[in-house]
C-alpha positions as CSV (number, residue, x, y, z in Angstrom):
1,M,-0.1,-0.1,0.0
2,G,1.4,3.5,-0.9
3,E,1.5,6.7,1.0
4,I,0.5,10.1,0.3
5,I,3.1,12.5,0.7
6,V,2.2,16.1,1.4
7,L,4.8,18.4,0.2
8,R,4.8,22.4,1.3
9,H,6.0,24.9,-1.4
10,G,9.4,26.3,-0.5
11,Q,9.9,29.7,1.2
12,T,8.4,33.1,-0.3
13,E,8.8,36.7,0.7
14,W,5.4,36.4,2.5
15,S,6.2,32.8,4.3
16,R,9.5,34.3,5.7
17,T,7.8,37.3,7.0
18,G,4.7,35.3,8.6
19,Q,2.3,37.3,6.1
20,H,-0.6,34.8,5.3
21,T,-0.8,34.0,1.8
22,G,-3.6,32.5,0.1
23,T,-4.3,33.1,-3.2
24,T,-1.9,35.6,-3.8
25,D,0.5,34.0,-6.5
26,L,3.8,34.8,-5.1
27,P,7.3,33.1,-6.3
28,L,9.6,31.2,-4.5
29,L,12.7,33.2,-3.0
30,P,15.8,31.8,-3.9
31,E,16.0,29.8,-0.8
32,G,12.8,28.5,-1.1
33,E,13.9,26.8,-4.5
34,E,17.3,25.2,-2.8
35,Q,14.4,23.7,-0.3
36,A,12.5,22.4,-2.9
37,R,15.9,21.0,-5.0
38,A,17.0,19.3,-1.3
39,L,13.7,17.1,-1.3
40,R,14.9,15.8,-4.7
41,A,16.5,12.5,-3.5
42,A,13.9,11.5,-0.9
43,M,11.3,12.2,-3.7
44,A,13.4,9.9,-6.0
45,E,13.1,6.8,-3.6
46,R,9.3,6.8,-4.1
47,R,7.2,5.7,-7.1
48,F,4.7,8.0,-7.9
49,V,1.2,7.1,-9.2
50,E,-0.1,10.3,-9.1
51,V,1.2,14.0,-8.2
52,R,-1.4,16.6,-7.7
53,V,-0.3,20.4,-7.4
54,S,-2.1,23.4,-6.6
55,P,-1.9,25.5,-9.5
56,L,-0.3,28.4,-7.8
57,Q,3.3,29.2,-8.9
58,R,5.3,28.3,-5.7
59,A,3.7,24.9,-5.7
60,R,4.4,24.3,-9.2
61,R,8.0,25.3,-9.1
62,T,8.5,23.4,-5.8
63,A,7.0,20.4,-7.5
64,E,9.5,20.9,-10.4
65,L,12.7,21.5,-8.8
66,A,11.8,18.4,-6.0
67,G,12.0,16.4,-9.5
68,L,8.4,15.4,-9.6
69,T,6.0,14.9,-12.8
70,T,2.5,17.1,-12.2
71,T,-0.4,14.8,-13.3
72,D,-3.1,17.2,-12.2
73,L,-3.0,21.1,-11.2
74,D,-5.8,20.8,-8.2
75,P,-7.8,24.1,-7.3
76,D,-9.1,22.1,-4.3
77,L,-5.2,22.2,-2.8
78,V,-5.0,26.1,-3.5
79,E,-4.2,27.7,-0.1
80,L,-7.0,29.1,2.2
81,D,-8.9,32.5,1.1
82,Y,-7.7,34.5,4.0
83,G,-10.4,37.1,3.0
84,G,-9.2,40.7,4.4
85,Y,-6.3,38.9,6.3
86,E,-4.7,38.3,2.9
87,G,-1.1,39.3,3.0
88,R,-1.0,40.2,7.0
89,T,0.6,38.5,10.1
90,T,-1.0,36.9,13.1
91,A,0.5,39.8,15.1
92,E,-0.9,42.5,13.1
93,I,-4.2,40.9,13.3
94,S,-4.2,40.1,16.5
95,E,-3.4,43.9,17.4
96,E,-6.3,45.2,15.2
97,L,-8.9,42.9,17.0
98,G,-7.2,43.8,20.5
99,R,-7.1,39.9,21.2
100,E,-5.0,36.8,20.3
101,W,-6.4,35.3,16.8
102,S,-5.7,32.2,15.6
103,I,-6.9,31.0,11.8
104,W,-7.7,27.7,13.7
105,E,-10.4,29.2,16.3
106,D,-11.3,32.3,14.8
107,G,-11.1,31.6,10.8
108,T,-11.2,34.3,8.5
109,A,-14.3,36.2,9.5
110,D,-13.3,39.8,8.6
111,A,-16.1,41.7,8.8
112,D,-15.5,43.9,5.8
113,E,-14.0,40.9,3.3
114,P,-14.8,37.8,4.6
115,G,-12.4,34.8,3.6
116,E,-13.1,30.9,3.6
117,S,-14.0,28.8,6.2
118,L,-12.4,26.1,7.6
119,A,-15.4,23.8,6.8
120,D,-15.0,24.8,3.5
121,V,-11.7,23.8,3.4
122,G,-12.5,20.6,5.0
123,A,-14.8,19.3,2.1
124,R,-12.1,20.6,-0.1
125,V,-9.6,18.2,0.9
126,D,-11.9,15.7,1.5
127,R,-12.3,15.9,-2.4
128,V,-8.9,15.3,-2.7
129,L,-8.8,12.4,-0.6
130,D,-11.5,10.8,-1.8
131,L,-9.7,11.0,-5.5
132,V,-6.3,9.6,-4.4
133,R,-7.4,7.0,-1.9
134,D,-8.0,4.3,-4.5
135,R,-4.4,5.2,-6.3
136,L,-2.5,4.0,-3.2
137,A,-3.0,0.5,-3.8
138,D,-0.7,1.2,-6.8
139,G,2.0,3.6,-5.3
140,D,2.2,6.7,-3.7
141,V,0.7,9.9,-4.1
142,A,2.2,13.5,-3.9
143,L,0.1,16.6,-2.9
144,V,2.1,19.6,-3.3
145,A,0.6,22.6,-2.2
146,H,0.5,25.2,0.7
147,G,1.1,25.2,4.7
148,H,-2.5,25.6,6.2
149,V,-4.3,23.5,3.7
150,L,-1.8,20.5,3.7
151,R,-2.3,20.6,7.3
152,V,-6.0,20.2,7.0
153,V,-5.4,17.2,4.8
154,A,-3.3,15.5,7.8
155,A,-6.2,16.2,9.8
156,R,-9.0,14.9,7.6
157,W,-6.9,11.9,6.9
158,L,-6.5,10.9,10.8
159,G,-10.5,11.6,10.8
160,L,-10.0,14.6,12.8
161,Q,-11.9,18.0,12.1
162,P,-10.1,20.6,10.0
163,E,-9.2,22.7,13.0
164,A,-7.1,20.1,14.4
165,G,-4.5,21.1,11.6
166,A,-3.6,23.6,14.2
167,L,-1.3,20.6,15.9
168,L,0.3,20.0,12.8
169,A,2.9,22.5,11.9
170,L,4.7,22.1,8.4
171,P,7.3,24.7,8.2
172,A,8.0,25.7,4.1
173,G,10.0,23.2,2.2
174,R,8.9,20.4,4.4
175,Y,6.9,17.3,3.9
176,G,4.7,14.9,5.8
177,V,3.6,11.1,5.0
178,L,0.2,10.2,5.7
179,G,-0.2,6.3,5.5
180,H,-1.8,2.9,7.1
181,E,-0.9,1.2,10.4
182,H,-3.2,-2.1,11.3
183,G,-5.8,-1.0,8.8
184,R,-6.2,2.7,10.2
185,Q,-5.0,6.0,8.2
186,V,-1.6,7.3,10.1
187,L,0.6,10.1,10.1
188,T,3.8,8.1,9.2
189,G,6.4,11.0,9.2
190,W,6.1,14.9,9.6
191,A,7.8,18.2,8.5
192,L,10.7,16.2,7.0
193,G,13.3,17.5,4.6
């Protein structure tokens, strides 16, 4: 039985500064390109039967530099739509609200420009998991995307609510492994790279 590799894109200007980067299509920084190249050896050890990639350039370039051949650009793997919080840091949002803000507890409920709910993200990633689950009989599947959406992928794989992604930090240029043990869907590796 194959495994699902969830691979977060390399460093961008906004991931370096902690700005929430949803649908803004930023390129990788040179260090992000190096992070992606550094994954090439680990990815070459696997036999991928499917490689689904977010259509945003930071994910596409990471897949390419990591030596993966994209089989599908999947809009369901795009990062969360942060609405009015796009491009802002957690500290900036917290200061504006006058309290500690968390995407996992508070969502993207900016009054002027609401973003996407975690429930909606959970529904998107459930569709992805439904598509790839049967492919694991033939080998591994790679999902190349973004930090928050991949954390939700892992939470949903484990049968948890999307908010449980809060427990699964995944730095830029790192990957996780979702597999099976004794017939259960489990996390077999995390923040590797």
